[in-house]
One Martini backbone bead per residue (centre of mass of N, CA, C, O) as a GRO file, in nm:
protein
  390
    1MET     BB    1   6.579  23.670  29.179
    2LYS     BB    2   6.751  23.785  29.349
    3VAL     BB    3   6.740  23.998  29.150
    4LEU     BB    4   6.937  24.137  29.379
    5ALA     BB    5   7.030  24.016  29.599
    6ALA     BB    6   6.927  24.014  29.940
    7ALA     BB    7   7.163  24.077  30.061
    8VAL     BB    8   7.442  24.307  30.039
    9CYS     BB    9   7.301  24.485  29.797
   10PHE     BB   10   7.476  24.799  29.702
   11ALA     BB   11   7.422  24.814  29.387
   12ILE     BB   12   7.417  25.145  29.255
   13ARG     BB   13   7.307  25.371  29.070
   14LEU     BB   14   7.431  25.676  28.994
   15LEU     BB   15   7.511  25.817  28.708
   16ALA     BB   16   7.379  25.979  28.444
   17GLY     BB   17   7.361  26.117  28.084
   18SER     BB   18   7.529  25.937  27.927
   19PRO     BB   19   7.511  25.732  27.672
   20LEU     BB   20   7.689  25.506  27.781
   21VAL     BB   21   7.548  25.467  28.053
   22ASP     BB   22   7.268  25.422  27.957
   23ASP     BB   23   7.340  25.179  27.781
   24GLY     BB   24   7.468  25.009  28.009
   25TYR     BB   25   7.192  24.989  28.178
   26GLN     BB   26   7.023  24.855  27.978
   27HIS     BB   27   7.206  24.600  27.973
   28PHE     BB   28   7.209  24.540  28.270
   29TYR     BB   29   6.879  24.503  28.309
   30ASN     BB   30   6.913  24.273  28.060
   31LEU     BB   31   7.176  24.082  28.129
   32GLU     BB   32   7.413  24.246  27.960
   33TYR     BB   33   7.723  24.251  28.083
   34ASP     BB   34   7.930  24.272  27.863
   35GLU     BB   35   7.812  24.523  27.731
   36ALA     BB   36   7.810  24.701  27.978
   37LEU     BB   37   8.121  24.683  28.026
   38ALA     BB   38   8.200  24.814  27.753
   39ASP     BB   39   8.063  25.089  27.803
   40PHE     BB   40   8.217  25.151  28.077
   41ASP     BB   41   8.507  25.142  27.946
   42GLN     BB   42   8.469  25.360  27.752
   43ALA     BB   43   8.403  25.582  27.963
   44ILE     BB   44   8.668  25.565  28.111
   45ALA     BB   45   8.858  25.639  27.875
   46GLN     BB   46   8.724  25.935  27.872
   47ASP     BB   47   8.702  25.935  28.222
   48PRO     BB   48   8.922  25.828  28.460
   49SER     BB   49   8.844  26.051  28.715
   50ASN     BB   50   8.565  25.887  28.752
   51PRO     BB   51   8.432  25.708  29.002
   52ASP     BB   52   8.155  25.612  28.895
   53LEU     BB   53   8.264  25.433  28.664
   54HIS     BB   54   8.414  25.227  28.837
   55ASN     BB   55   8.153  25.135  28.981
   56HIS     BB   56   8.002  25.034  28.737
   57ALA     BB   57   8.212  24.811  28.668
   58ALA     BB   58   8.206  24.668  28.944
   59GLU     BB   59   7.898  24.599  28.942
   60THR     BB   60   7.897  24.427  28.693
   61ILE     BB   61   8.090  24.207  28.787
   62VAL     BB   62   7.915  24.102  29.012
   63PHE     BB   63   7.661  24.037  28.858
   64ARG     BB   64   7.778  23.845  28.651
   65GLU     BB   65   7.863  23.631  28.864
   66MET     BB   66   7.573  23.583  28.965
   67TYR     BB   67   7.450  23.498  28.708
   68ARG     BB   68   7.645  23.254  28.642
   69ASP     BB   69   7.560  23.122  28.943
   70GLY     BB   70   7.240  23.180  29.005
   71ALA     BB   71   7.199  23.434  29.225
   72LEU     BB   72   6.942  23.588  29.075
   73GLU     BB   73   6.769  23.361  29.194
   74SER     BB   74   6.482  23.236  29.315
   75GLU     BB   75   6.292  23.026  29.479
   76LEU     BB   76   6.015  22.929  29.396
   77VAL     BB   77   5.720  22.989  29.612
   78THR     BB   78   5.859  22.963  29.900
   79GLY     BB   79   6.020  23.222  30.021
   80ASN     BB   80   6.299  23.099  30.199
   81ASN     BB   81   6.532  23.281  30.177
   82SER     BB   82   6.857  23.329  30.289
   83LEU     BB   83   7.109  23.551  30.357
   84LEU     BB   84   7.321  23.290  30.456
   85ARG     BB   85   7.303  23.043  30.222
   86ARG     BB   86   7.484  23.130  30.009
   87ALA     BB   87   7.709  23.037  29.799
   88LYS     BB   88   7.995  23.115  29.705
   89LEU     BB   89   8.174  23.250  29.485
   90ASN     BB   90   8.397  23.167  29.178
   91PRO     BB   91   8.596  23.349  29.058
   92ALA     BB   92   8.831  23.454  28.867
   93PRO     BB   93   9.125  23.601  28.924
   94GLN     BB   94   9.091  23.832  28.715
   95THR     BB   95   8.815  23.923  28.811
   96GLN     BB   96   8.898  24.000  29.101
   97GLN     BB   97   9.112  24.207  29.026
   98ARG     BB   98   8.930  24.401  28.862
   99PHE     BB   99   8.749  24.469  29.090
  100LEU     BB  100   8.975  24.581  29.291
  101ASP     BB  101   9.077  24.796  29.103
  102GLU     BB  102   8.819  24.967  29.081
  103ILE     BB  103   8.795  25.021  29.380
  104GLN     BB  104   9.072  25.170  29.423
  105LYS     BB  105   9.019  25.394  29.216
  106ALA     BB  106   8.770  25.512  29.349
  107LEU     BB  107   8.884  25.570  29.631
  108ALA     BB  108   9.108  25.762  29.536
  109LEU     BB  109   8.925  25.979  29.408
  110GLU     BB  110   8.741  26.033  29.652
  111GLN     BB  111   8.959  26.118  29.854
  112ALA     BB  112   9.053  26.361  29.691
  113GLN     BB  113   8.785  26.519  29.696
  114LEU     BB  114   8.755  26.532  30.004
  115ARG     BB  115   9.000  26.690  30.066
  116ARG     BB  116   8.894  26.944  29.917
  117ASN     BB  117   8.580  26.837  30.009
  118PRO     BB  118   8.404  26.707  30.276
  119ASN     BB  119   8.100  26.803  30.137
  120ASP     BB  120   8.101  26.619  29.884
  121THR     BB  121   7.824  26.460  29.778
  122GLY     BB  122   7.936  26.298  29.536
  123ALA     BB  123   8.175  26.156  29.694
  124LEU     BB  124   8.012  26.032  29.908
  125TYR     BB  125   7.831  25.862  29.736
  126ALA     BB  126   8.048  25.705  29.589
  127MET     BB  127   8.183  25.578  29.849
  128GLY     BB  128   7.937  25.433  29.936
  129ILE     BB  129   7.929  25.243  29.694
  130THR     BB  130   8.204  25.117  29.714
  131TYR     BB  131   8.153  24.987  29.993
  132GLY     BB  132   7.909  24.828  29.909
  133LEU     BB  133   8.043  24.651  29.693
  134ARG     BB  134   8.255  24.530  29.889
  135ALA     BB  135   8.050  24.395  30.059
  136ASN     BB  136   7.945  24.209  29.853
  137TRP     BB  137   8.216  24.063  29.809
  138PHE     BB  138   8.248  23.951  30.087
  139PHE     BB  139   7.977  23.797  30.096
  140LEU     BB  140   7.991  23.632  29.811
  141VAL     BB  141   8.304  23.545  29.804
  142LYS     BB  142   8.428  23.531  30.113
  143LYS     BB  143   8.230  23.508  30.360
  144ALA     BB  144   8.279  23.798  30.528
  145TRP     BB  145   8.062  23.922  30.739
  146LEU     BB  146   8.201  24.146  30.893
  147ASP     BB  147   8.328  24.296  30.668
  148SER     BB  148   8.065  24.357  30.521
  149LEU     BB  149   7.931  24.514  30.753
  150HIS     BB  150   8.146  24.733  30.771
  151ASP     BB  151   8.102  24.851  30.485
  152ALA     BB  152   7.801  24.894  30.502
  153THR     BB  153   7.821  25.098  30.731
  154ASN     BB  154   7.990  25.304  30.583
  155ALA     BB  155   7.781  25.361  30.366
  156ARG     BB  156   7.569  25.463  30.557
  157LYS     BB  157   7.723  25.702  30.674
  158LEU     BB  158   7.775  25.864  30.414
  159HIS     BB  159   7.473  25.888  30.353
  160ASN     BB  160   7.385  26.036  30.604
  161ARG     BB  161   7.552  26.282  30.542
  162ILE     BB  162   7.396  26.367  30.293
  163SER     BB  163   7.124  26.417  30.450
  164GLU     BB  164   7.240  26.643  30.625
  165LEU     BB  165   7.319  26.828  30.372
  166ASP     BB  166   7.064  26.689  30.196
  167PRO     BB  167   6.743  26.617  30.255
  168SER     BB  168   6.643  26.597  29.937
  169ASN     BB  169   6.796  26.325  29.907
  170VAL     BB  170   6.665  26.032  29.823
  171ASP     BB  171   6.870  25.836  29.702
  172ALA     BB  172   7.064  25.812  29.962
  173ARG     BB  173   6.851  25.621  30.127
  174LEU     BB  174   6.886  25.336  30.008
  175VAL     BB  175   7.119  25.232  30.180
  176GLN     BB  176   6.979  25.273  30.438
  177GLY     BB  177   6.738  25.080  30.395
  178LEU     BB  178   6.900  24.826  30.338
  179HIS     BB  179   7.055  24.817  30.603
  180ASP     BB  180   6.821  24.786  30.780
  181TYR     BB  181   6.703  24.531  30.657
  182VAL     BB  182   6.937  24.337  30.667
  183ILE     BB  183   7.008  24.360  30.969
  184GLY     BB  184   6.710  24.304  31.063
  185SER     BB  185   6.715  23.996  30.917
  186LEU     BB  186   6.912  23.877  31.093
  187PRO     BB  187   7.003  23.664  31.298
  188VAL     BB  188   7.029  23.705  31.625
  189ALA     BB  189   7.335  23.638  31.648
  190TYR     BB  190   7.421  23.853  31.436
  191ARG     BB  191   7.290  24.099  31.571
  192MET     BB  192   7.443  24.082  31.841
  193ALA     BB  193   7.726  24.112  31.721
  194GLY     BB  194   7.666  24.391  31.588
  195PHE     BB  195   7.601  24.548  31.847
  196LEU     BB  196   7.889  24.519  31.981
  197ILE     BB  197   8.007  24.692  31.699
  198GLY     BB  198   7.769  24.901  31.577
  199PHE     BB  199   7.528  24.737  31.446
  200HIS     BB  200   7.223  24.846  31.282
  201GLY     BB  201   6.862  24.764  31.259
  202ASP     BB  202   6.533  24.813  31.069
  203LYS     BB  203   6.321  24.654  30.879
  204GLU     BB  204   6.070  24.841  30.859
  205ARG     BB  205   6.224  25.102  30.792
  206GLY     BB  206   6.356  24.999  30.543
  207ILE     BB  207   6.100  24.952  30.374
  208ARG     BB  208   6.006  25.251  30.381
  209ILE     BB  209   6.246  25.364  30.233
  210VAL     BB  210   6.240  25.203  29.972
  211GLU     BB  211   5.958  25.299  29.892
  212ASP     BB  212   6.032  25.601  29.865
  213VAL     BB  213   6.244  25.567  29.642
  214ALA     BB  214   6.047  25.418  29.442
  215ALA     BB  215   5.858  25.684  29.424
  216HIS     BB  216   6.086  25.952  29.445
  217GLY     BB  217   6.320  25.890  29.296
  218SER     BB  218   6.570  25.902  29.051
  219LEU     BB  219   6.838  25.737  29.000
  220ASN     BB  220   6.715  25.490  29.219
  221ARG     BB  221   6.427  25.381  29.136
  222ILE     BB  222   6.490  25.106  29.007
  223ASP     BB  223   6.656  24.979  29.231
  224ALA     BB  224   6.426  25.003  29.441
  225GLN     BB  225   6.219  24.816  29.291
  226ILE     BB  226   6.389  24.565  29.289
  227PHE     BB  227   6.432  24.541  29.596
  228LEU     BB  228   6.134  24.539  29.670
  229ALA     BB  229   6.063  24.281  29.538
  230VAL     BB  230   6.239  24.110  29.706
  231ILE     BB  231   6.121  24.189  29.989
  232TYR     BB  232   5.828  24.097  29.937
  233ARG     BB  233   5.901  23.811  29.896
  234ARG     BB  234   6.040  23.756  30.172
  235GLU     BB  235   5.754  23.873  30.318
  236ARG     BB  236   5.506  23.759  30.185
  237GLN     BB  237   5.406  23.996  29.940
  238PRO     BB  238   5.299  23.939  29.625
  239ALA     BB  239   5.097  24.163  29.572
  240LYS     BB  240   5.322  24.392  29.580
  241ALA     BB  241   5.535  24.275  29.380
  242LEU     BB  242   5.385  24.235  29.098
  243PRO     BB  243   5.372  24.539  28.996
  244VAL     BB  244   5.671  24.581  28.999
  245VAL     BB  245   5.758  24.359  28.798
  246GLU     BB  246   5.571  24.440  28.560
  247ASP     BB  247   5.717  24.712  28.517
  248LEU     BB  248   6.001  24.592  28.459
  249ILE     BB  249   5.921  24.437  28.206
  250ARG     BB  250   5.849  24.682  28.036
  251ARG     BB  251   6.149  24.812  28.059
  252PHE     BB  252   6.289  24.493  28.048
  253PRO     BB  253   6.220  24.257  27.805
  254ARG     BB  254   6.512  24.079  27.824
  255ASN     BB  255   6.442  23.994  28.120
  256TYR     BB  256   6.362  23.676  28.208
  257LEU     BB  257   6.364  23.668  28.525
  258LEU     BB  258   6.113  23.832  28.564
  259ARG     BB  259   5.912  23.616  28.454
  260PHE     BB  260   5.982  23.410  28.664
  261GLU     BB  261   5.901  23.589  28.909
  262GLN     BB  262   5.604  23.628  28.817
  263ALA     BB  263   5.530  23.331  28.862
  264GLY     BB  264   5.588  23.327  29.161
  265MET     BB  265   5.373  23.532  29.240
  266TYR     BB  266   5.127  23.376  29.142
  267ALA     BB  267   5.177  23.112  29.304
  268ALA     BB  268   5.168  23.262  29.584
  269LEU     BB  269   4.859  23.347  29.505
  270GLY     BB  270   4.726  23.080  29.368
  271ASP     BB  271   4.789  23.115  29.042
  272GLY     BB  272   4.869  22.867  28.840
  273LYS     BB  273   4.793  22.960  28.554
  274LYS     BB  274   4.956  23.231  28.547
  275ALA     BB  275   5.227  23.096  28.609
  276ILE     BB  276   5.242  22.917  28.360
  277GLY     BB  277   5.200  23.147  28.156
  278SER     BB  278   5.481  23.283  28.215
  279ILE     BB  279   5.646  23.036  28.113
  280GLU     BB  280   5.514  23.008  27.833
  281GLU     BB  281   5.625  23.285  27.744
  282VAL     BB  282   5.918  23.215  27.749
  283ALA     BB  283   5.898  22.991  27.537
  284ARG     BB  284   5.782  23.161  27.312
  285LEU     BB  285   6.019  23.361  27.287
  286LYS     BB  286   6.236  23.145  27.234
  287THR     BB  287   6.106  23.026  26.969
  288GLU     BB  288   6.110  23.318  26.830
  289GLY     BB  289   6.384  23.478  26.899
  290SER     BB  290   6.382  23.681  27.115
  291PRO     BB  291   6.542  23.917  27.272
  292GLY     BB  292   6.712  23.732  27.525
  293TYR     BB  293   6.591  23.414  27.479
  294SER     BB  294   6.801  23.222  27.360
  295ARG     BB  295   6.974  23.192  27.642
  296VAL     BB  296   6.749  23.005  27.740
  297PRO     BB  297   6.725  22.718  27.888
  298TRP     BB  298   6.506  22.466  27.878
  299GLU     BB  299   6.577  22.372  28.169
  300MET     BB  300   6.481  22.621  28.313
  301ILE     BB  301   6.186  22.594  28.228
  302TYR     BB  302   6.138  22.322  28.351
  303TYR     BB  303   6.202  22.398  28.632
  304HIS     BB  304   5.983  22.617  28.690
  305LEU     BB  305   5.748  22.436  28.616
  306GLY     BB  306   5.809  22.214  28.830
  307THR     BB  307   5.797  22.390  29.075
  308ILE     BB  308   5.505  22.467  29.058
  309GLN     BB  309   5.401  22.168  29.049
  310PHE     BB  310   5.517  22.086  29.325
  311TRP     BB  311   5.347  22.296  29.504
  312SER     BB  312   5.067  22.206  29.349
  313ASN     BB  313   5.072  21.870  29.340
  314HIS     BB  314   5.197  21.790  29.046
  315LEU     BB  315   5.406  21.542  29.049
  316ASP     BB  316   5.430  21.405  28.771
  317GLN     BB  317   5.498  21.660  28.609
  318ALA     BB  318   5.736  21.754  28.792
  319LEU     BB  319   5.912  21.504  28.729
  320ALA     BB  320   5.939  21.532  28.436
  321ASN     BB  321   6.074  21.808  28.438
  322MET     BB  322   6.316  21.749  28.634
  323GLN     BB  323   6.439  21.521  28.444
  324LYS     BB  324   6.510  21.719  28.216
  325VAL     BB  325   6.722  21.859  28.385
  326THR     BB  326   6.898  21.608  28.484
  327ALA     BB  327   6.980  21.512  28.189
  328HIS     BB  328   7.104  21.840  28.154
  329ALA     BB  329   7.280  21.982  28.402
  330ASP     BB  330   7.498  22.138  28.222
  331GLU     BB  331   7.275  22.377  28.129
  332VAL     BB  332   7.304  22.473  28.434
  333ASP     BB  333   7.330  22.585  28.717
  334LEU     BB  334   7.403  22.465  29.028
  335ASN     BB  335   7.153  22.541  29.178
  336THR     BB  336   6.947  22.414  28.977
  337GLY     BB  337   7.059  22.124  28.969
  338VAL     BB  338   7.044  22.056  29.276
  339LEU     BB  339   6.739  22.114  29.306
  340ALA     BB  340   6.640  21.908  29.099
  341TRP     BB  341   6.738  21.656  29.245
  342MET     BB  342   6.594  21.704  29.520
  343ARG     BB  343   6.307  21.709  29.392
  344VAL     BB  344   6.306  21.420  29.302
  345GLY     BB  345   6.339  21.298  29.578
  346GLN     BB  346   6.082  21.430  29.701
  347ILE     BB  347   5.877  21.299  29.510
  348TYR     BB  348   5.942  21.010  29.593
  349ASP     BB  349   5.868  21.045  29.889
  350LEU     BB  350   5.567  21.144  29.830
  351THR     BB  351   5.539  20.839  29.667
  352GLN     BB  352   5.681  20.611  29.818
  353ARG     BB  353   6.019  20.621  29.707
  354HIS     BB  354   6.296  20.603  29.879
  355ASP     BB  355   6.511  20.457  29.701
  356LEU     BB  356   6.505  20.677  29.484
  357ALA     BB  357   6.547  20.921  29.657
  358ILE     BB  358   6.835  20.855  29.744
  359GLU     BB  359   6.964  20.868  29.459
  360ALA     BB  360   6.892  21.171  29.414
  361TYR     BB  361   7.047  21.280  29.661
  362LYS     BB  362   7.326  21.176  29.573
  363LYS     BB  363   7.326  21.352  29.330
  364ALA     BB  364   7.316  21.624  29.461
  365ILE     BB  365   7.573  21.602  29.625
  366ALA     BB  366   7.766  21.546  29.378
  367TYR     BB  367   7.703  21.810  29.222
  368ALA     BB  368   7.693  22.009  29.511
  369PRO     BB  369   7.811  21.974  29.805
  370GLU     BB  370   7.797  22.290  29.928
  371ALA     BB  371   7.509  22.309  29.893
  372GLU     BB  372   7.223  22.345  30.054
  373ALA     BB  373   7.067  22.111  29.903
  374ALA     BB  374   7.279  21.902  29.986
  375ARG     BB  375   7.240  21.921  30.289
  376GLU     BB  376   6.941  21.857  30.277
  377SER     BB  377   6.970  21.571  30.140
  378ARG     BB  378   7.114  21.431  30.368
  379ARG     BB  379   6.869  21.425  30.563
  380TYR     BB  380   6.672  21.250  30.371
  381ILE     BB  381   6.809  20.977  30.369
  382SER     BB  382   6.710  20.922  30.683
  383SER     BB  383   6.469  21.149  30.639
  384PRO     BB  384   6.202  21.170  30.490
  385TYR     BB  385   6.026  21.365  30.302
  386ARG     BB  386   5.787  21.621  30.416
  387ARG     BB  387   5.521  21.799  30.398
  388GLU     BB  388   5.433  22.075  30.525
  389LYS     BB  389   5.208  22.213  30.720
  390SER     BB  390   4.990  22.507  30.690
   0.00000   0.00000   0.00000
C-alpha cells in the first residue's frame, strides 16, 4: 500500500513513553489520523518545547493527506510502482500552513538545543526527522525533486553523526538505510544529477540496513518493518514481505490497508485463492461492523478483488467488479477511480472490443487528467492494450 509511500518517506516515529504519544501512534498505525493528531496536539499543549511532538504532528498531517489521496496504497499484483510517478498531493492551504508551522517550530527548538550542545544526539535525531518530513513534503506536495533530495540528504548526515557519536544506536540507521535505498532506486538520470551535487545511494546496502533496524531496532522497529514490506514488494520478493505484513496485521488489526496488501502478496506468489480470501475477510469485517472497517467503501473491496481477477485472467469477473467501482467512482480516491476506468478499457481490449475500450480510456482521462493511469490510457486509445508476455 505504498504502506508508507516508497518515495522519500522518512516519517519516523521518534520517542514513545507518554500515554498520549503511545495512544497517538496506535491511532496512527490504524489509519485513524484525526484521532492521532488530537493526541499529539494535546501532548504539545502539555510540553510545547519538545520538538519531537511537533514532528509527530507534522508526520500525521503528511500521512493523513496521503491516506485521503489514496497514496498509501500500491497497485496490487503488478509491483511496478515508480518512485517518481505519484501525482502530487493537493492539501488545503490551512493544512499546508499547519504542516509548515510544525516544521518551523521543531527546527527552532532543535537548533536551540544544538547551540547549547552540538553533540546532543536527541536534538540531532529530531532534526534529522524534521528534514526528512520536509523532504516528504517537497516530494509529495511540491514535486520539487532536488529540494526533497537535499533535505533527505541533510537528514542522512544528521543521523550519520548520531552513529558516529553512539554506534549502538540502531534506530538512527533507519534514515540512512532509506536514503540509500531511495537514491539507489532512482532512474539513472536522477542518480547522475544527484552525484553531481553530492547525493549518493546504494540500494542493496539500504535494504540490509532497514532489515537490521526491523530486527534489532527499538523505537523504529515498527516503521522499519513497514518500510521493509514496501521494499520487498517493490523488489518483487513477496515471500519475504508476507510474514512482515501478517505480523503488522496482528499488531494493528484496524488497518484494513494491510489486509489489501496481504492479498497482493498472495497474488504475487500465485496463490489466488488466499489472495481472494484476504479480500473476502475485509468484506466480512465490514459486514460485521468491526472497528476500522465500516469506513472501507465497498467500491474499494470490488476494486481490489477485480485487480486480482484481472491479473489472474478471470476477465469477466474482473470486468463486473471494476464496473461496480466505476458506477460509484465518487466513493473512492482519484487514484483508484482512474485505475478502475483504465482496467475496464484494458479488459475490453483483451477481449477484442476496442471501441468500448476507447470509451473507458476517455473516462479515465476525464476522471483524473494528470494521473499516470490517464497518461497511460491516452496511449491505449491509438495502440490497444496487450498483456506483456512473461
